[in-house]
C-alpha positions as CSV (number, residue, x, y, z in Angstrom):
1,M,27.3,40.1,97.0
2,Q,25.1,41.1,94.2
3,Y,22.1,39.6,93.3
4,F,19.1,39.0,91.6
5,S,15.3,38.3,91.6
6,V,13.2,35.7,89.9
7,K,9.0,35.5,90.4
8,T,7.5,32.8,92.0
9,L,4.4,31.3,91.6
10,D,2.6,32.6,94.3
11,G,3.4,36.3,93.0
12,G,6.6,36.8,95.7
13,E,10.2,36.9,94.9
14,L,13.6,34.7,95.1
15,R,15.9,37.2,95.6
16,L,18.9,34.9,94.2
17,S,22.7,35.6,94.3
18,K,24.3,36.4,91.0
19,L,27.2,33.6,91.3
20,I,25.8,30.6,91.3
21,Y,27.2,27.8,92.7
22,G,27.5,25.0,89.8
23,A,27.0,21.5,92.1
24,D,27.7,19.5,89.1
25,S,31.6,18.5,90.4
26,L,30.1,18.4,94.3
27,G,29.7,15.0,94.0
28,D,33.3,13.7,92.7
29,I,35.0,16.3,95.3
30,A,32.9,13.7,97.8
31,K,34.5,11.3,96.4
32,R,37.8,12.4,95.9
33,D,37.9,14.2,99.8
34,G,34.7,13.3,102.1
35,K,31.4,14.4,101.7
36,E,32.6,17.3,104.1
37,A,34.9,18.5,101.8
38,A,32.1,19.1,100.0
39,F,29.8,20.5,102.1
40,E,33.0,23.1,103.3
41,M,33.2,24.6,99.5
42,V,29.2,25.4,100.0
43,D,29.7,26.7,103.3
44,S,32.8,28.7,101.7
45,Y,30.8,30.1,98.9
46,R,27.8,31.1,101.8
47,E,29.9,32.8,103.9
48,K,31.0,35.0,100.6
49,G,26.9,35.7,100.5
50,G,26.3,32.9,97.9
51,N,23.0,31.6,98.4
52,F,21.8,30.0,95.0
53,I,23.2,26.0,94.0
54,D,22.2,24.6,90.4
55,T,22.2,20.9,89.8
56,A,20.4,18.4,87.5
57,R,19.3,14.9,88.0
58,F,21.5,13.9,85.4
59,Y,24.7,15.3,86.7
60,G,26.7,12.5,88.0
61,Y,23.5,10.7,87.4
62,G,22.3,11.6,90.7
63,E,25.0,11.7,92.7
64,S,25.0,16.1,92.5
65,E,21.3,15.8,93.7
66,Q,22.0,13.4,96.2
67,I,24.8,15.8,98.3
68,V,23.0,19.2,97.5
69,G,20.2,17.4,99.5
70,D,22.9,15.6,102.0
71,Y,23.9,19.4,102.6
72,M,21.0,20.8,102.7
73,Q,19.9,18.4,105.4
74,A,23.2,18.5,107.3
75,R,23.1,22.4,107.3
76,R,19.6,22.6,107.6
77,A,19.5,24.9,104.5
78,E,16.2,25.3,103.2
79,G,15.0,29.1,102.9
80,Q,18.4,30.0,103.9
81,V,20.0,28.8,100.4
82,H,17.9,28.0,97.1
83,V,18.2,25.3,94.4
84,L,17.8,24.8,90.9
85,T,17.2,21.9,89.5
86,K,16.4,20.1,85.9
87,G,14.9,17.1,84.3
88,G,14.2,16.0,80.5
89,F,18.2,16.0,79.7
90,P,18.0,14.8,76.2
91,D,20.0,10.8,74.8
92,L,23.1,12.2,73.4
93,D,25.7,9.8,72.1
94,D,29.6,10.0,73.2
95,Q,30.1,13.6,71.1
96,F,27.0,14.9,72.6
97,R,24.7,14.5,69.4
98,M,21.2,14.0,69.2
99,I,19.6,10.5,70.0
100,R,16.3,11.5,71.2
101,Y,14.4,14.1,73.3
102,R,12.8,13.4,76.5
103,T,10.2,15.4,77.3
104,T,7.4,13.3,77.0
105,R,5.0,13.7,79.9
106,E,5.7,11.2,81.9
107,A,9.7,11.5,81.7
108,I,9.2,14.8,82.7
109,L,7.4,14.2,86.1
110,G,9.4,11.2,86.6
111,D,12.6,13.6,86.4
112,F,10.8,15.8,89.1
113,F,9.7,13.4,91.2
114,T,13.0,11.7,91.2
115,S,15.1,15.4,92.0
116,Y,12.7,15.8,94.4
117,D,13.0,12.7,96.4
118,R,16.5,13.1,96.2
119,L,16.7,16.8,97.4
120,R,14.4,15.8,100.4
121,M,13.4,19.6,100.3
122,K,10.1,21.0,101.0
123,V,10.3,23.1,98.5
124,I,12.5,23.0,95.1
125,D,12.6,26.7,94.6
126,I,13.0,26.6,91.0
127,Y,12.4,23.8,88.0
128,I,13.2,23.7,84.4
129,L,13.6,21.9,81.4
130,H,17.1,20.9,80.3
131,R,16.2,21.3,76.6
132,D,12.9,22.0,74.3
133,D,11.2,19.7,72.0
134,K,9.9,21.8,69.1
135,T,8.3,18.4,67.6
136,L,5.9,18.6,70.0
137,P,3.7,22.2,70.1
138,V,4.2,24.8,73.4
139,S,0.9,23.6,75.3
140,Y,1.8,20.0,75.6
141,I,4.7,21.1,77.4
142,M,3.4,24.0,79.7
143,D,0.3,21.9,80.7
144,T,3.0,19.4,82.1
145,L,5.1,22.1,83.4
146,D,1.9,23.5,85.1
147,M,1.2,20.0,86.6
148,I,4.4,20.0,88.2
149,A,3.5,23.9,89.2
150,K,0.3,22.9,90.6
151,T,1.5,20.1,93.3
152,G,3.2,23.0,95.6
153,L,6.8,21.1,95.3
154,V,7.8,23.8,93.2
155,R,8.3,27.5,93.6
156,A,9.0,28.8,90.0
157,I,9.8,27.3,86.6
158,G,12.0,27.6,83.3
159,V,13.6,26.5,80.7
160,S,17.4,26.3,79.5
161,N,17.7,26.4,76.0
162,W,15.3,27.6,74.5
163,S,14.5,30.3,71.5
164,M,12.7,32.9,72.4
165,D,10.2,32.7,69.9
166,R,9.2,29.7,72.3
167,I,9.6,31.7,75.4
168,R,7.2,34.1,74.2
169,E,4.4,31.7,72.9
170,A,5.2,29.2,75.7
171,N,4.2,32.3,78.3
172,E,1.1,33.7,76.0
173,Y,-0.3,30.0,76.2
174,A,0.5,30.1,79.7
175,R,-1.2,33.5,80.4
176,S,-4.5,32.5,78.2
177,K,-5.1,29.0,80.5
178,G,-4.4,31.0,84.1
179,Q,-0.8,28.5,84.0
180,A,2.4,28.7,85.7
181,E,4.6,31.2,83.6
182,I,8.6,30.4,82.5
183,A,10.1,32.7,84.9
184,I,13.8,32.3,84.1
185,S,15.7,30.7,81.4
186,E,19.5,29.2,81.3
187,I,21.2,29.8,78.3
188,Q,25.0,29.4,77.5
189,W,27.1,32.7,77.5
190,A,30.0,33.8,78.3
191,Y,32.6,36.9,77.9
192,A,34.3,34.8,75.7
193,Y,33.1,34.1,71.8
194,T,31.4,30.4,71.7
195,D,31.6,28.6,68.1
196,F,27.8,27.3,67.4
197,A,29.9,24.5,64.8
198,R,32.7,23.8,67.9
199,R,30.2,23.2,70.0
200,A,28.9,20.2,68.4
201,D,25.3,20.3,70.6
202,A,23.0,21.5,67.9
203,T,20.2,22.0,70.8
204,L,22.1,24.6,72.7
205,S,20.9,27.9,72.9
206,I,24.1,29.9,72.3
207,M,24.7,33.4,73.1
208,N,27.4,35.7,71.3
209,P,25.9,39.5,71.5
210,I,28.5,40.6,69.2
211,T,29.0,38.4,66.5
212,E,25.6,36.5,66.7
213,P,23.2,39.9,68.0
214,A,19.8,38.8,67.2
215,L,19.2,37.0,70.5
216,Y,20.5,38.9,72.6
217,Q,18.2,41.8,71.0
218,Q,15.1,39.4,72.0
219,Y,16.0,39.4,75.2
220,L,16.5,43.3,75.5
221,E,13.1,43.4,74.1
222,T,11.4,40.6,76.2
223,P,12.8,40.8,79.9
224,I,13.7,37.9,82.0
225,P,16.2,36.2,84.2
226,V,19.0,34.9,82.3
227,I,21.0,32.6,84.3
228,A,24.8,31.8,81.8
229,F,26.5,28.5,82.0
230,T,29.6,28.0,81.1
231,A,30.1,31.2,81.9
232,Q,33.7,31.2,83.1
233,A,34.5,29.1,79.3
234,R,36.3,26.2,81.2
235,G,38.2,29.0,82.4
236,L,40.2,30.4,79.8
237,F,40.7,33.9,80.1
238,S,41.8,33.1,84.0
239,K,44.2,30.7,83.0
240,L,46.1,32.4,79.8
241,Y,45.7,35.8,82.9
242,S,47.5,33.0,85.2
243,G,50.5,31.6,83.1
244,E,49.0,28.0,83.3
245,E,48.1,28.5,79.7
246,T,48.8,30.1,76.6
247,W,46.8,29.8,73.2
248,E,49.2,27.0,72.1
249,T,49.0,25.4,75.2
250,L,45.3,25.4,75.6
251,R,43.8,21.8,77.2
252,G,41.3,20.3,79.0
253,G,38.3,22.1,76.4
254,R,39.9,25.3,75.9
255,D,41.1,24.9,72.8
256,A,37.6,25.0,71.6
257,Y,38.5,28.6,72.6
258,N,40.9,29.8,70.5
259,C,40.1,31.5,67.7
260,A,40.2,35.8,66.8
261,E,37.2,37.1,68.5
262,N,38.5,35.4,72.1
263,K,42.0,36.6,71.4
264,A,40.1,40.4,70.9
265,K,39.0,39.6,73.8
266,Y,41.6,39.1,76.0
267,A,43.4,41.8,74.7
268,K,40.8,44.0,76.2
269,I,40.9,42.4,79.4
270,L,44.4,42.8,79.9
271,E,43.9,46.5,78.7
272,Y,41.3,46.4,81.6
273,C,43.3,45.0,84.2
274,E,46.6,47.2,83.6
275,A,44.3,50.2,83.8
276,H,43.4,48.9,87.1
277,P,45.6,47.4,89.6
278,G,44.1,44.3,91.1
279,V,41.5,43.7,88.8
280,T,42.2,40.0,87.7
281,A,41.0,38.3,84.3
282,T,38.2,36.4,86.4
283,M,36.8,39.6,87.4
284,I,36.1,41.6,84.6
285,A,34.5,37.8,83.0
286,N,32.4,37.6,85.6
287,A,31.3,41.3,86.3
288,Y,30.2,41.4,82.3
289,L,27.9,39.2,83.0
290,T,26.7,39.7,86.2
291,C,26.9,43.9,85.7
292,N,24.8,43.6,81.8
293,K,21.8,45.5,81.0
294,L,20.1,41.8,81.0
295,E,19.7,40.3,84.5
296,T,21.9,37.5,85.0
297,G,23.6,35.0,87.1
298,L,26.6,32.6,86.4
299,I,27.0,29.4,86.5
300,F,30.3,28.6,88.4
301,S,32.2,25.4,89.1
302,S,35.0,24.4,91.4
303,R,36.8,21.2,92.0
304,T,39.3,23.0,94.5
305,K,39.4,25.4,96.9
306,A,42.0,27.4,94.9
307,Q,39.5,27.6,92.0
308,L,36.3,28.6,94.7
309,E,38.6,31.7,95.9
310,D,39.5,33.1,92.4
311,T,35.7,33.2,91.3
312,L,34.3,34.7,94.8
313,T,37.4,37.8,94.1
314,S,34.3,39.3,92.1
315,A,31.5,38.5,94.5
316,D,31.6,42.6,94.8
317,F,33.4,43.5,91.7
318,T,31.3,45.8,89.3
319,L,32.0,47.2,85.6
320,T,29.7,50.1,84.5
321,P,27.3,50.0,81.8
322,E,29.9,52.0,79.9
323,E,33.1,49.7,80.9
324,V,30.5,46.5,79.4
325,E,29.9,48.5,76.0
326,W,33.6,48.8,76.3
327,L,34.4,45.1,76.4
328,D,32.2,44.8,73.5
329,D,34.0,46.6,71.7
330,I,36.6,44.4,69.9
331,D,38.9,44.6,66.9
332,I,38.8,40.6,65.0
333,E,40.2,41.8,62.5
334,K,43.6,42.5,64.0
335,Y,43.6,39.3,64.8
336,L,42.9,37.1,62.0
């Protein structure tokens, strides 16, 4: 397993696995197969060296945090397994369009203490906000996060879907006040290209290093650990590689990735696999992130043991910097 580090509020570091177990599906597994089956999924992940779980107050309307809390208690895992949870999820309609932000001080603090009660940990490892609200000054949001930091109930704070300009402004403000700084950023990023228009949620921060390199360059200039969500593009490349689906039969939201950019990227994956027997599409797509120049961990979600095992094949697989650059060198025009 590969690891990365996140600075803590007390000046220390958390050593976290780059493959991050996305716990949004654990509640569904527990309902389908029983709580112990959900626990065994996490056990299997830990056997490969995994030690980092991602959840949120919003996931499963609380079921995800509840089952994570149950696991941490049942396995006495605090200190061995690190947990990130999130609050401040906005109100969205059924098309994931913004209705209203939930970034008032009352909403953020309420979400934090609800998560704390559900998880039942002495200290939450990382607490981050789902969205930025640019109608508010960063001072207001950072003052609120500092209130959470000063409770002593969290080790590090971060944000999700913030622009780098806002992160820089926020941390400059925090330093000027001697307050907690943003230590980690969660954004949408995968080897697969994500079309902003098709994603339909304008509040997201999406990394596309090849076609829209500005954000990637900003992260290179202001190094901060990155957590990538939707990192496997809903299993796009693994479904194509296994033959379960074709470009014409993509389903489960994967049809949104049917474009020239991703056909060019998949061609790169096939070329690499042909030259390296035993390597799979999943291994390449994951290693593109875990071996990137940016310090990156990726969230994955598994609803079956087979899906989990497929992801964990990449636990120790690495790409060289030159191979990552080679994967980025695609011929989009060929597939238009």
